[in-house]
C-alpha positions in Angstrom: 48.0 -2.4 263.7 45.1 0.1 264.1 41.6 -0.6 265.0 39.0 2.1 265.8 41.9 4.6 266.6 43.8 2.0 268.6 47.5 1.4 268.4 48.2 -2.1 269.5 51.4 -2.9 270.8 51.0 -6.6 270.8 52.6 -9.2 273.0 56.3 -9.7 272.1 57.4 -13.4 271.7 59.7 -14.6 274.5 59.2 -11.8 276.9 55.7 -10.7 275.9 54.2 -13.7 275.0 35.0 -23.0 303.5 33.1 -19.9 302.2 30.6 -21.1 304.9 33.3 -20.5 307.7 34.0 -17.0 306.4 30.2 -16.4 306.3 30.2 -17.1 310.0 32.4 -14.1 310.4 29.7 -11.9 308.9 30.8 -12.1 305.3 28.2 -11.9 302.7 29.2 -12.9 299.3 27.4 -12.3 295.9 27.1 -15.1 293.5 25.5 -15.4 290.2 22.1 -16.8 291.6 19.0 -15.1 292.7 19.2 -16.7 296.2 22.6 -15.3 297.1 21.6 -11.9 295.7 18.6 -11.8 298.3 21.4 -11.9 301.1 23.1 -8.8 299.8 22.1 -5.2 300.7 19.3 -3.3 299.1 22.0 -1.8 296.7 22.9 -5.5 295.8 26.4 -5.0 297.2 27.8 -7.7 299.5 29.0 -6.8 302.9 32.6 -6.0 303.2 35.2 -8.3 304.9 37.7 -6.6 307.0 41.4 -7.3 306.0 42.3 -7.2 309.9 39.2 -8.0 312.0 41.0 -7.1 315.0 42.1 -3.8 313.8 44.4 -2.7 311.1 48.1 -2.0 312.0 48.8 1.6 312.2 45.0 2.6 312.4 44.5 6.0 313.6 40.9 5.4 314.7 38.0 3.1 314.5 36.0 4.8 311.9 35.1 3.4 308.5 38.1 5.0 306.8 40.5 3.3 309.3 39.2 -0.2 308.3 40.5 -1.6 305.0 38.4 -4.4 303.7 37.5 -6.7 300.6 34.2 -7.0 299.1 33.7 -10.5 297.5 32.0 -11.1 294.3 31.8 -14.9 293.4 30.6 -16.1 290.1 28.0 -18.8 289.5 31.0 -21.0 288.0 34.7 -20.4 287.9 36.2 -23.0 285.5 39.7 -21.7 285.8 39.6 -20.9 289.4 40.8 -17.5 288.9 40.5 -14.6 291.3 41.1 -10.9 290.8 41.8 -8.3 293.5 40.5 -5.0 292.2 42.2 -1.6 293.4 39.9 1.4 292.6 41.3 4.7 291.3 40.9 8.1 292.9 44.2 9.7 293.4 44.9 8.1 296.8 42.2 10.5 298.4 39.0 8.7 297.4 37.9 5.3 295.9 35.9 5.3 292.6 33.1 2.8 292.2 34.2 -0.5 290.5 31.3 -2.8 291.1 30.6 -2.9 287.4 34.2 -4.4 287.1 33.6 -7.0 289.5 30.2 -7.8 287.7 32.0 -8.0 284.4 34.6 -10.5 285.7 31.8 -12.6 287.3 30.1 -12.8 284.0 33.2 -14.3 282.6 33.7 -16.7 285.3 36.2 -15.0 287.4 36.0 -14.3 291.2 36.5 -10.5 292.0 37.6 -9.0 295.3 37.0 -5.1 295.4 39.8 -3.7 297.8 39.0 -0.7 300.0 42.4 0.6 301.1 43.1 3.6 303.4 43.8 7.0 301.9 45.6 10.2 302.3 46.0 12.7 303.7 45.0 10.7 306.9 47.4 7.7 305.7 50.6 7.7 303.6 52.9 5.2 302.4 53.3 2.2 303.4 49.9 1.9 304.6 48.2 1.6 301.3 50.9 -0.9 300.2 50.4 -3.0 303.2 46.7 -3.0 302.7 47.1 -4.2 299.2 49.7 -6.8 300.1 47.2 -8.2 302.9 44.5 -8.4 300.4 46.5 -10.7 298.1 47.5 -12.9 301.1 43.9 -13.2 302.3 42.5 -14.2 299.0 45.4 -16.8 298.8 45.1 -18.0 302.4 41.3 -18.9 301.7 41.6 -19.8 298.0 40.1 -23.2 298.5 37.0 -21.8 300.4 36.4 -19.3 297.5 36.9 -22.0 294.9 40.1 -20.3 293.3 43.7 -21.7 292.7 46.5 -20.0 294.9 48.5 -19.4 291.8 45.6 -17.8 289.9 45.3 -14.6 291.8 45.7 -11.3 289.9 45.5 -7.6 290.7 43.7 -5.1 288.5 44.2 -1.4 289.3 42.7 1.9 287.8 44.7 5.1 287.9 46.1 5.5 291.5 44.9 1.9 291.9 47.1 1.0 288.9 50.0 2.4 290.7 49.1 0.4 294.0 48.9 -2.7 291.9 52.1 -2.0 290.0 53.8 -1.5 293.5 52.5 -4.8 294.8 53.8 -6.3 291.6 57.2 -5.0 292.1 57.4 -5.0 296.0 56.1 -8.3 297.1 57.4 -10.9 299.5 57.0 -14.7 300.1 55.4 -14.1 303.5 56.6 -14.7 306.9 56.7 -18.5 307.5 57.1 -17.9 311.4 54.1 -15.5 311.6 51.3 -16.5 314.2 48.7 -15.1 311.8 48.3 -17.7 308.9 47.5 -15.2 306.5 50.7 -13.6 307.0 52.6 -16.7 306.1 51.2 -16.3 302.4 53.0 -14.8 299.4 51.6 -11.4 298.5 52.7 -11.6 295.0 49.9 -11.4 292.3 50.2 -13.9 289.5 49.3 -11.3 286.9 48.5 -7.6 286.8 46.0 -5.5 284.8 46.9 -1.8 284.9 44.2 0.7 283.4 45.5 4.2 282.8 47.8 3.6 285.8 50.1 6.0 287.7 53.5 4.5 287.6 56.1 7.1 288.4 56.6 9.6 291.3 59.1 11.4 289.3 58.8 14.7 287.2 57.8 15.3 284.4 55.3 12.6 284.2 54.2 12.3 287.9 50.6 12.7 288.7 51.1 15.4 291.4 47.9 14.6 293.3 48.8 11.0 293.8 52.1 11.9 294.8 50.9 14.4 297.5 48.2 12.1 298.9 50.5 9.0 299.0 53.8 10.6 300.2 52.9 13.8 301.7 53.8 17.3 301.1 57.6 17.0 301.0 58.9 13.6 300.1 62.5 13.0 299.9 64.2 11.8 296.6 64.7 8.3 298.1 60.8 8.1 298.9 60.0 9.4 295.3 62.4 6.6 293.9 60.9 3.9 296.2 57.5 4.4 295.0 58.2 4.9 291.2 57.2 1.3 290.0 59.2 1.5 286.8 62.4 1.5 288.8 61.7 -1.7 290.6 60.6 -4.1 287.7 62.6 -7.4 287.8 62.2 -10.7 286.0 59.9 -11.9 288.8 57.4 -9.0 288.2 54.1 -10.6 287.1 52.9 -10.8 283.5 51.1 -7.5 282.8 48.3 -6.1 280.6 48.3 -2.4 280.2 45.5 -0.1 278.7 46.0 3.6 278.3 45.0 6.6 276.0 47.3 9.1 274.4 45.0 11.7 275.2 44.9 11.2 278.9 45.2 14.7 280.4 45.3 13.5 284.0 47.9 10.8 284.0 50.4 11.1 281.2 50.5 8.0 278.8 54.4 8.0 279.6 53.6 6.4 282.8 52.3 3.3 281.1 55.2 3.3 278.4 57.8 3.5 281.1 56.3 0.5 282.9 56.0 -1.5 279.6 59.5 -0.6 278.6 60.8 -1.8 282.0 58.9 -5.1 281.7 60.2 -5.8 278.2 63.8 -5.1 279.4 63.3 -7.4 282.1 61.8 -10.2 280.1 58.4 -10.1 281.7 55.6 -11.3 279.5 53.6 -8.0 278.9 50.9 -6.5 276.5 49.9 -3.0 276.1 47.1 -1.3 274.1 47.3 2.5 273.5 44.2 4.2 272.3 44.7 7.5 270.6 41.7 9.3 272.0 39.9 9.0 275.4 39.9 10.8 278.6 41.1 9.6 281.9 38.8 7.3 284.0 37.2 5.6 281.1 36.7 2.4 283.1 35.5 -0.4 280.8 34.7 2.0 278.0 30.9 1.6 278.0 29.3 3.9 275.7 32.5 4.7 273.9 32.7 2.8 270.5 36.5 3.2 270.3 37.3 2.4 273.8 34.7 -0.3 274.5 36.7 -2.9 272.8 39.5 -2.8 275.2 38.0 -5.2 277.6 37.5 -7.8 274.9 41.4 -7.5 274.5 41.9 -8.1 278.1 39.7 -11.2 278.4 41.5 -12.6 275.2 44.7 -12.1 277.1 43.5 -13.7 280.1 42.0 -16.7 278.2 45.3 -17.2 276.5 47.2 -17.5 280.0 44.4 -19.8 281.4 42.9 -17.0 283.6 39.5 -17.1 282.0 37.6 -19.9 280.2 37.1 -20.0 276.5 33.9 -19.0 275.2 
């Protein structure tokens, strides 16, 4: 099926089918009301919440770059009680802005949590993965306070952030029941994944070399490459996944998404992928592009079909 240059690989049947308490800790949350927006900064961005208020494990200092955090965006209403942790792209060396994505989710009644994770070359795997896992655990631990359901927490990643999301979706755990920290007792498995032009593999010939270098360092072993190639670790427990990518992507080859999609199908995981023929890497929500701007509509349809967003 083609639409505006879009090749739709449709969902395959069977396998494809107390905020107040946190505010006391200095957390400012954005809601869809003018009153709440007045508490935000001049740039209308809420204050971040540290993933580890007492200091992140493995931190190399006390600078902002050593402090992974979440920025919380709450909608005026959340009928399906869904939350999405957003992992920005940036090749594991910087973080691209994604406030527009958080606002897009809020406008559709979904809570958004923007993740600031630690980056190379200062930090390497598994630090980034542990930051992402902690973000999922934290949202789940405080689900009732944020008005979300603990089984409605997804993760949406762009580019290298897509690799991080895919890695969490294939390398999660049930939590540590004996942990003194209540957050660490929670599962870090996302309930669904959204991957936009993601980095997936660390293997040639389709690897994005910049992401590999900043995540794994200058000379990773073959075992390290295999461990961080998400397509090799898909199982039947991997969360349902939505993928968006363009064939023309000259930064991250489209085969990254194709390999992950193929692994999902083989494992019997519900998956849907949309491949547009034309479009550069980093297209975001496709604003201003008549061909790509339809992809968020396909995503929200997919979320509604699964109960992660309310019907119009």
